[in-house]
C-alpha positions as CSV (number, residue, x, y, z in Angstrom):
1,M,2.1,13.8,-24.9
2,R,-1.3,14.1,-23.1
3,R,-1.2,14.2,-19.4
4,V,-3.8,12.8,-16.9
5,R,-4.5,13.9,-13.5
6,F,-5.8,11.2,-11.2
7,L,-6.9,12.3,-7.8
8,V,-7.0,10.2,-4.7
9,C,-8.9,11.7,-1.7
10,C,-8.4,10.3,1.7
11,I,-9.6,10.3,5.3
12,F,-7.5,12.4,7.7
13,L,-7.4,10.4,11.0
14,W,-7.1,12.3,14.2
15,G,-7.7,9.2,16.4
16,M,-10.9,10.4,18.1
17,S,-12.8,11.3,15.0
18,C,-12.5,11.0,11.3
19,L,-12.5,14.1,9.1
20,L,-13.4,13.5,5.5
21,H,-10.5,15.2,3.8
22,A,-8.9,14.4,0.4
23,Q,-5.6,13.3,1.8
24,M,-4.0,11.8,-1.2
25,L,-3.7,13.4,-4.6
26,V,-2.6,11.0,-7.4
27,V,-1.5,12.6,-10.6
28,C,-1.5,9.9,-13.3
29,A,-0.5,9.7,-16.9
30,P,-3.7,9.0,-19.0
31,E,-2.6,5.7,-20.2
32,Y,-2.3,4.2,-16.7
33,I,-5.7,5.2,-15.3
34,E,-7.2,1.7,-15.5
35,E,-4.1,0.1,-13.9
36,M,-4.4,2.5,-10.9
37,K,-8.1,1.6,-10.1
38,P,-7.2,-1.4,-7.8
39,F,-4.9,1.0,-5.9
40,V,-7.7,3.5,-5.5
41,T,-10.1,0.8,-4.3
42,W,-7.6,-0.5,-1.8
43,K,-6.9,3.0,-0.4
44,I,-10.7,3.6,0.0
45,Q,-11.1,0.3,1.8
46,K,-8.2,1.2,4.0
47,G,-9.7,4.5,5.0
48,I,-8.6,6.9,2.3
49,P,-11.5,8.1,0.0
50,T,-10.4,8.3,-3.6
51,Q,-11.2,10.4,-6.7
52,M,-9.7,10.4,-10.1
53,V,-8.6,13.5,-12.1
54,S,-6.7,13.8,-15.3
55,M,-3.2,15.4,-15.8
56,S,-4.2,16.6,-19.2
57,E,-6.6,18.9,-17.4
58,I,-3.7,20.3,-15.4
59,G,-1.4,21.1,-18.2
60,E,2.1,19.9,-19.3
61,T,4.7,21.8,-17.3
62,Y,6.2,21.7,-13.9
63,E,4.6,25.1,-13.2
64,D,1.2,23.8,-14.2
65,L,1.4,20.9,-11.9
66,R,3.0,22.9,-9.0
67,D,0.2,25.4,-9.1
68,Y,-2.5,22.7,-9.2
69,V,-0.9,20.9,-6.2
70,K,-0.8,24.2,-4.3
71,D,-4.4,25.1,-5.1
72,Y,-5.5,21.6,-4.3
73,Y,-3.8,21.6,-0.9
74,Q,-5.2,24.9,0.1
75,T,-8.7,23.4,-0.4
76,H,-8.3,19.9,0.8
77,H,-5.2,19.9,3.0
78,N,-4.0,16.6,1.6
79,R,-0.9,14.9,3.1
80,Y,0.2,12.8,0.2
81,L,0.9,13.2,-3.5
82,L,1.5,10.2,-5.7
83,L,2.8,10.8,-9.3
84,V,2.2,8.0,-11.7
85,G,4.3,7.9,-14.9
86,D,7.8,8.6,-16.2
87,A,9.4,12.0,-16.3
88,N,8.1,12.8,-19.8
89,Q,4.6,12.0,-18.6
90,V,4.4,13.6,-15.2
91,P,7.0,16.4,-15.1
92,I,10.0,16.6,-12.7
93,N,11.4,19.9,-11.3
94,Y,15.0,20.7,-12.0
95,L,16.7,22.4,-9.1
96,P,17.3,26.2,-9.6
97,G,20.8,27.5,-10.2
98,Y,21.7,24.8,-12.6
99,D,21.8,24.6,-16.4
100,V,19.5,21.8,-17.5
101,T,21.8,19.0,-18.7
102,P,21.7,15.2,-18.3
103,F,23.5,15.7,-15.0
104,T,21.3,18.4,-13.5
105,P,19.7,17.3,-10.2
106,Y,15.9,17.2,-10.0
107,T,13.2,16.6,-7.5
108,D,9.7,15.4,-7.0
109,A,9.6,16.4,-3.3
110,E,9.5,20.1,-4.0
111,Y,5.9,19.7,-5.3
112,G,5.0,19.2,-1.6
113,Y,6.7,22.5,-0.5
114,V,3.5,24.4,-0.8
115,S,4.8,27.3,1.4
116,G,8.1,27.2,-0.5
117,T,10.4,25.8,2.1
118,Y,10.9,22.8,4.3
119,P,9.1,21.1,5.9
120,P,6.7,20.1,3.1
121,E,3.0,20.2,3.7
122,V,2.6,17.3,1.2
123,L,4.7,14.1,1.0
124,V,5.5,13.0,-2.5
125,G,6.1,9.6,-4.1
126,R,6.3,8.3,-7.6
127,L,5.3,5.1,-9.4
128,S,7.5,5.6,-12.5
129,A,6.4,3.7,-15.5
130,E,6.9,3.3,-19.3
131,T,4.2,0.7,-19.8
132,A,0.8,-0.2,-18.3
133,D,2.4,-3.3,-16.8
134,D,5.0,-1.2,-15.0
135,V,2.1,0.4,-13.1
136,K,0.2,-2.8,-12.6
137,V,3.1,-4.7,-11.0
138,Q,3.8,-1.8,-8.6
139,V,0.1,-1.7,-7.6
140,E,0.1,-5.4,-7.0
141,K,3.1,-5.2,-4.7
142,I,1.7,-2.3,-2.7
143,I,-1.6,-4.0,-2.1
144,F,0.1,-7.3,-1.3
145,Y,2.4,-5.6,1.2
146,E,-0.3,-3.7,3.0
147,K,-3.3,-6.0,2.7
148,N,-2.2,-9.6,2.1
149,V,1.0,-10.2,4.1
150,D,0.2,-12.8,6.8
151,E,1.5,-14.1,10.0
152,N,3.9,-16.4,8.2
153,A,6.0,-13.5,6.8
154,S,9.0,-14.0,9.0
155,W,11.2,-12.5,6.2
156,L,10.1,-9.0,7.3
157,S,12.3,-9.2,10.4
158,Q,15.4,-9.8,8.2
159,C,17.6,-6.9,7.1
160,V,20.6,-6.5,4.8
161,G,23.3,-3.9,5.0
162,I,25.6,-3.4,2.0
163,A,29.0,-1.7,2.2
164,N,32.6,-2.0,1.2
165,P,34.6,-3.4,4.1
166,S,37.9,-1.9,2.8
167,G,36.6,1.6,1.9
168,T,38.4,4.5,3.6
169,D,36.3,7.5,2.7
170,K,34.5,8.9,5.7
171,G,31.1,10.6,6.0
172,D,28.7,11.6,8.7
173,N,30.0,10.9,12.3
174,D,33.4,10.4,10.7
175,E,32.3,6.8,9.7
176,T,33.5,4.8,6.7
177,D,30.7,3.0,4.8
178,I,31.2,-0.3,6.7
179,Q,31.3,1.4,10.1
180,H,28.1,3.2,9.2
181,I,26.3,0.1,8.0
182,R,27.4,-1.8,11.2
183,Q,25.9,1.0,13.3
184,V,22.7,0.9,11.3
185,N,22.5,-2.9,11.7
186,S,23.2,-2.5,15.4
187,V,20.1,-0.3,15.9
188,L,18.0,-2.8,13.8
189,E,19.3,-5.8,15.8
190,Q,18.4,-4.1,19.1
191,Y,14.9,-3.7,17.8
192,G,14.6,-7.4,16.9
193,Y,15.8,-7.7,13.3
194,T,18.1,-10.5,12.2
195,T,20.9,-8.5,10.5
196,H,23.1,-9.4,7.6
197,E,26.2,-7.7,6.1
198,T,27.5,-8.2,2.6
199,S,29.6,-6.7,-0.2
200,T,29.2,-9.5,-2.8
201,K,26.7,-10.0,-5.5
202,K,26.2,-13.7,-4.9
203,E,25.5,-13.3,-1.2
204,L,23.3,-10.3,-1.7
205,T,21.3,-12.2,-4.3
206,D,20.8,-15.1,-1.9
207,L,19.7,-12.8,0.9
208,L,17.2,-11.0,-1.3
209,N,15.8,-14.3,-2.5
210,I,15.4,-15.7,1.0
211,G,13.6,-12.5,1.9
212,C,14.2,-9.3,3.9
213,G,12.1,-6.4,5.1
214,I,14.7,-3.6,4.7
215,V,17.9,-3.1,2.7
216,N,20.4,-0.4,3.5
217,Y,23.1,0.5,1.0
218,A,26.1,2.8,1.8
219,G,28.6,3.5,-1.0
220,H,29.1,4.7,-4.5
221,G,26.2,4.3,-6.9
222,F,25.4,4.8,-10.5
223,M,22.3,5.0,-12.6
224,S,22.1,1.2,-13.2
225,G,23.5,-0.2,-9.9
226,W,25.7,-0.3,-6.9
227,A,29.5,-0.1,-7.0
228,T,29.8,-2.3,-3.9
229,S,28.6,-5.8,-4.8
230,D,28.4,-4.8,-8.5
231,F,24.6,-5.6,-8.3
232,S,22.8,-3.9,-11.2
233,I,19.6,-3.8,-13.2
234,S,20.4,-7.1,-15.0
235,D,20.7,-8.8,-11.6
236,V,17.3,-7.5,-10.4
237,A,15.7,-9.4,-13.3
238,T,17.1,-12.7,-12.0
239,L,15.7,-12.5,-8.5
240,S,13.3,-15.1,-7.1
241,N,11.9,-13.2,-4.1
242,E,8.2,-13.6,-5.1
243,G,6.0,-12.3,-2.2
244,K,9.0,-11.0,-0.2
245,F,9.4,-7.4,-1.3
246,P,11.8,-5.2,0.7
247,V,12.0,-1.4,1.1
248,I,15.4,-0.1,0.1
249,I,17.3,2.9,1.4
250,S,20.2,3.7,-0.9
251,T,22.8,6.5,-0.2
252,G,24.5,5.9,-3.6
253,C,24.6,8.6,-6.3
254,D,22.2,8.4,-9.3
255,N,20.3,5.2,-8.3
256,G,17.1,7.3,-8.8
257,K,18.1,9.1,-11.9
258,F,15.0,8.1,-13.9
259,A,14.6,11.0,-16.3
260,T,17.2,9.9,-18.8
261,G,16.5,6.2,-18.9
262,T,15.6,3.3,-16.7
263,C,17.4,3.6,-13.4
264,F,18.2,1.1,-10.7
265,A,15.3,2.1,-8.4
266,E,12.8,1.8,-11.3
267,S,14.1,-1.7,-12.1
268,F,13.5,-2.9,-8.5
269,L,9.9,-1.6,-8.5
270,R,8.9,-2.7,-12.0
271,A,10.4,-6.2,-11.8
272,R,8.6,-9.4,-12.7
273,N,10.1,-12.9,-13.2
274,S,9.9,-14.9,-16.4
275,V,6.4,-16.1,-15.7
276,G,5.0,-12.7,-14.7
277,D,5.2,-12.9,-10.9
278,P,6.2,-9.7,-9.1
279,I,9.8,-9.7,-7.7
280,G,12.2,-6.9,-6.6
281,A,11.2,-4.2,-4.1
282,V,8.0,-2.5,-3.0
283,G,9.7,0.8,-2.4
284,M,13.1,2.5,-2.8
285,L,14.7,5.8,-2.0
286,G,17.3,6.7,-4.7
287,F,19.1,9.9,-5.6
288,S,18.4,11.7,-8.9
289,A,22.0,13.0,-9.1
290,Q,25.4,12.9,-7.5
291,V,25.3,13.9,-3.8
292,T,27.8,14.8,-1.1
293,W,28.8,12.1,1.3
294,N,27.5,13.1,4.7
295,P,23.8,14.0,4.4
296,P,22.6,10.7,3.0
297,M,24.4,8.7,5.7
298,L,22.7,10.8,8.4
299,G,19.4,10.4,6.6
300,Q,19.7,6.7,6.6
301,D,20.6,6.7,10.3
302,E,17.5,8.7,11.1
303,M,15.2,6.6,9.0
304,V,16.2,3.5,10.9
305,R,15.9,5.3,14.2
306,I,12.4,6.5,13.4
307,L,11.3,3.2,12.1
308,T,12.4,1.3,15.2
309,S,11.5,4.0,17.8
310,L,8.9,3.0,20.3
311,D,8.3,6.7,21.2
312,I,7.1,7.6,17.7
313,P,3.4,6.8,17.1
314,D,2.7,3.9,14.7
315,S,0.6,6.2,12.5
316,R,3.7,8.2,11.6
317,K,5.5,5.1,10.2
318,T,4.4,5.4,6.6
319,F,7.1,5.5,3.9
320,G,6.7,9.2,3.4
321,E,6.5,10.2,7.0
322,V,9.6,8.2,8.0
323,A,11.7,9.7,5.1
324,N,10.4,13.2,5.8
325,E,11.1,13.2,9.5
326,A,14.7,12.0,8.7
327,Y,15.2,14.9,6.4
328,R,14.5,17.3,9.3
329,K,17.6,16.2,11.1
330,V,19.7,16.2,7.9
331,I,18.7,19.8,7.2
332,E,19.3,20.9,10.7
333,K,22.9,19.6,10.6
334,Y,23.9,20.2,7.0
335,R,21.8,23.2,5.9
336,G,22.1,23.8,2.2
337,S,23.5,20.3,1.3
338,G,21.0,18.7,3.5
339,E,18.2,20.6,1.8
340,D,19.5,19.4,-1.6
341,A,19.6,15.8,-0.4
342,A,16.1,15.9,0.9
343,K,14.8,17.2,-2.5
344,E,16.9,14.9,-4.7
345,W,16.2,11.7,-2.8
346,I,13.3,10.4,-4.9
347,L,10.7,8.2,-3.1
348,F,9.8,5.4,-5.5
349,G,6.6,3.9,-4.3
350,D,3.6,4.9,-2.3
351,P,4.3,7.6,0.4
352,S,1.2,6.6,2.3
353,M,2.3,2.9,2.6
354,M,2.5,1.8,6.2
355,L,5.9,0.2,6.6
356,R,6.4,-3.2,8.2
357,T,9.2,-4.1,10.6
358,R,8.5,-7.7,11.8
359,T,6.4,-10.8,11.3
360,P,2.8,-9.4,11.7
361,G,0.5,-10.7,14.3
362,K,-3.2,-11.4,13.9
363,M,-5.8,-9.1,15.4
364,V,-9.0,-10.4,17.0
365,V,-11.8,-8.5,15.4
366,S,-15.6,-8.8,16.0
367,H,-18.6,-7.2,14.4
368,I,-22.1,-8.1,13.1
369,E,-22.3,-9.9,9.8
370,A,-25.7,-8.7,8.7
371,A,-27.9,-5.7,9.4
372,D,-31.3,-4.3,8.4
373,N,-31.8,-1.5,6.0
374,G,-31.3,1.9,7.6
375,I,-28.3,1.1,9.7
376,T,-26.4,4.2,10.8
377,S,-23.8,3.0,13.2
378,L,-21.5,0.1,13.7
379,S,-19.5,-1.2,16.7
380,V,-16.3,-3.1,15.9
381,G,-14.3,-4.9,18.6
382,C,-10.5,-5.2,18.2
383,D,-7.8,-6.2,20.6
384,K,-5.3,-3.7,19.1
385,D,-5.8,-0.1,20.4
386,G,-4.8,2.4,17.7
387,A,-5.9,0.1,14.8
388,V,-7.8,1.9,12.1
389,V,-11.3,0.6,11.2
390,A,-12.7,1.6,7.8
391,L,-16.2,0.9,6.5
392,S,-16.9,1.2,2.8
393,E,-19.5,0.2,0.2
394,G,-17.9,-0.2,-3.2
395,N,-15.8,2.9,-3.7
396,N,-17.8,4.9,-1.2
397,L,-16.0,5.3,2.2
398,L,-18.7,5.5,4.9
399,A,-16.7,6.0,8.1
400,V,-13.3,5.6,9.6
401,Q,-12.4,5.4,13.3
402,T,-9.5,4.3,15.5
403,V,-9.8,1.6,18.1
404,E,-9.8,2.8,21.7
405,N,-10.2,0.6,24.7
406,G,-10.9,-2.4,22.5
407,K,-13.7,-0.8,20.4
408,A,-14.4,1.5,17.5
409,M,-17.8,3.2,17.0
410,L,-18.5,4.2,13.5
411,D,-21.4,6.6,12.6
412,F,-22.5,7.1,9.0
413,P,-25.5,8.1,6.9
414,A,-28.3,5.4,6.7
415,V,-27.4,2.5,4.4
416,T,-30.4,1.2,2.5
417,G,-31.0,-1.4,-0.2
418,D,-29.3,-4.7,-0.8
419,K,-25.6,-3.9,-0.2
420,I,-22.4,-5.5,1.0
421,L,-20.2,-3.4,3.3
422,T,-16.5,-4.0,3.7
423,V,-14.9,-3.8,7.1
424,M,-11.1,-3.2,6.9
425,V,-9.0,-3.1,10.0
426,T,-5.3,-2.2,9.7
427,A,-2.5,-1.5,12.2
428,F,1.3,-1.3,12.3
429,D,2.9,-4.7,12.0
430,K,-0.5,-6.5,12.1
431,V,-2.2,-8.8,9.6
432,T,-4.9,-6.8,7.9
433,Y,-8.4,-7.9,8.7
434,T,-11.1,-8.0,6.0
435,G,-14.8,-8.6,6.8
436,Q,-18.2,-8.0,5.2
437,I,-21.6,-7.1,6.4
438,I,-24.7,-7.8,4.3
439,I,-27.5,-5.2,4.4
440,G,-31.1,-5.9,3.6
441,D,-34.6,-6.1,5.1
442,G,-34.9,-8.8,7.7
443,S,-31.3,-8.5,8.8
444,G,-29.9,-9.2,5.4
445,L,-29.8,-12.9,5.6
446,E,-33.5,-13.4,6.0
447,V,-35.6,-16.5,5.5
448,A,-38.1,-15.9,2.8
449,D,-40.2,-18.8,4.0
450,S,-41.4,-19.5,7.6
451,D,-39.9,-23.0,7.8
452,A,-36.9,-22.7,10.1
453,S,-36.4,-26.5,10.1
454,V,-34.4,-26.2,6.8
455,M,-30.9,-25.0,7.4
456,I,-28.7,-23.6,4.6
457,Y,-25.3,-22.9,6.0
458,P,-22.7,-21.4,6.3
459,N,-24.0,-18.0,5.5
460,P,-21.9,-16.0,4.6
461,S,-20.3,-18.8,2.5
462,R,-16.8,-19.2,1.1
463,G,-18.2,-20.8,-2.0
464,E,-19.8,-24.0,-0.6
465,I,-23.0,-24.6,1.4
466,R,-24.8,-27.5,3.1
467,I,-28.5,-28.1,3.2
468,D,-30.0,-29.9,6.2
469,G,-33.6,-30.6,7.3
470,L,-34.9,-32.3,4.2
471,S,-35.5,-36.1,4.0
472,A,-34.9,-36.2,0.2
473,S,-31.5,-37.1,-1.1
474,S,-31.5,-34.3,-3.7
475,A,-33.0,-31.0,-4.5
476,F,-33.2,-28.4,-7.2
477,I,-31.5,-25.0,-6.6
478,S,-31.6,-21.8,-8.6
479,I,-29.2,-19.0,-7.9
480,Y,-30.3,-15.4,-8.8
481,S,-28.4,-12.1,-8.6
482,L,-30.0,-9.2,-6.8
483,D,-31.3,-7.8,-10.0
484,G,-33.2,-11.0,-10.7
485,S,-30.9,-12.6,-13.3
486,L,-30.6,-16.4,-13.2
487,I,-27.0,-17.3,-12.5
488,R,-27.1,-21.0,-12.1
489,K,-29.7,-23.8,-11.9
490,A,-28.9,-27.4,-10.9
491,E,-30.0,-30.5,-9.2
492,V,-27.7,-31.1,-6.2
493,D,-27.1,-33.9,-3.7
494,L,-28.1,-33.2,-0.1
495,G,-26.1,-34.2,3.0
496,T,-22.8,-33.1,1.5
497,S,-21.0,-29.9,0.6
498,I,-22.5,-28.2,-2.4
499,P,-20.2,-25.9,-4.5
500,L,-22.0,-22.8,-5.6
501,N,-19.7,-22.0,-8.5
502,V,-20.4,-18.2,-8.4
503,E,-18.3,-15.1,-8.0
504,P,-18.2,-13.4,-4.6
505,G,-21.4,-11.4,-4.0
506,T,-25.0,-11.5,-2.7
507,Y,-27.5,-13.9,-4.2
508,F,-31.0,-15.3,-3.7
509,L,-31.0,-19.1,-3.5
510,H,-34.3,-20.8,-4.5
511,L,-34.6,-24.4,-3.2
512,Q,-37.3,-26.8,-4.4
513,S,-37.7,-30.2,-2.8
514,E,-40.6,-32.4,-1.5
515,G,-43.1,-29.9,-2.8
516,R,-41.6,-27.1,-0.8
517,Y,-40.2,-23.8,-2.1
518,I,-37.7,-22.0,0.0
519,V,-35.8,-18.8,-0.7
520,R,-32.8,-17.6,1.2
521,R,-30.5,-14.7,0.7
522,I,-26.8,-15.8,0.8
523,L,-23.5,-14.0,0.8
524,V,-20.6,-15.6,-1.0
525,T,-17.2,-14.2,0.1
526,E,-14.8,-16.3,-1.9
């Protein structure tokens, strides 16, 4: 099968300045390139410049991909690697010392071990897929989770722990599964989560449907489900948790065993309901093989500790960083078995995804809405220090900066011509802010006539305008694109809201009334 390499470059943020590095490499099966484009655009807008490359240009084997990743890192120093496709499309790496059988453990994480040993230079995740829609739904969930979750998402502060209350086997810290989960829930509760404990399918289904931000499972697992609760792939398909996608940390064996068929983790990430709405989870950690008892329990403890720690910078709370930092403790304590666990725990999802831990709050953001041609700097006010401000035009990332003392100053090459710039502000546990700046001569929203008595507002518009300052009851309007194409022509009633009926973008509005001819440039945002 042909292979495609799809490269995502990103910004490396140091807080005081932005260094344009390719920080994410996305290796994608050729048939899924189109479905990944919205993901690429989002990462650019968020502050990660993105580029596409084809896996078929890399080769077909693990060695081909390993060598490419190593060479790429040595040039670009990227932090993240996202693999897009199933095991037969983007290769896995079988651990050495084993005969290759259906039971052989394998890893994605080792692609990131550029120097050959832990810690990895590159953090690896996978969007496993068998169809284009499998990719599309995962991209939709990631963008929703990072960009569109709002201040009403109280479900993020709910968490579920799953364990057998009567199990007697003991693991890390000499804990049984239920003792372990109760300790995990205790840490989460102290942080501010509302915690739930269950071992039954019915109760788990209800809790997932109500919505929860994080799910922790401790117990036996198999390729298609969890032994405790008997929750399996078929149950994922019946969920109704639209818009409430958790991140799942599972210590069970084989939940991430995706190379020999559809595994439990894949079912959570690929899930849609009967009408096509995304359901399931936005990310999951699942093992590709059977594992010893202790390392996963310690890893789960550490992930929860890191996620809720007030001493760890918010910028380190991406999916990949949280998992990787947890592996450090696991390897320190359990050595060889800890190293195996770190490699075999497959990260299903986007390793660069900033995790959420509570209902997000809104940020107060301010910036200009229009500017003349030639602008080379931008000041953005924000009430959240540490927030990341990114400025982009199309798929071109212009600048990235972090907020310090309530302000971010962005410098970039001169922007000329009629353009719309996107301002994106993101921060840990905050609602993402999206704004736009229109660029053009005369501050972008110029009046083409000298008659300031006629008001056309609001501008920018969300799809409707009002026209004041004319005595007539109606007027003729013509709407042109920036290239001069006529989009719409109509007679409209004045003194009331006028729907524009155009797609978001920049237009020239020509107004004729009472023998007057007025031209205004307008920005439509919705």
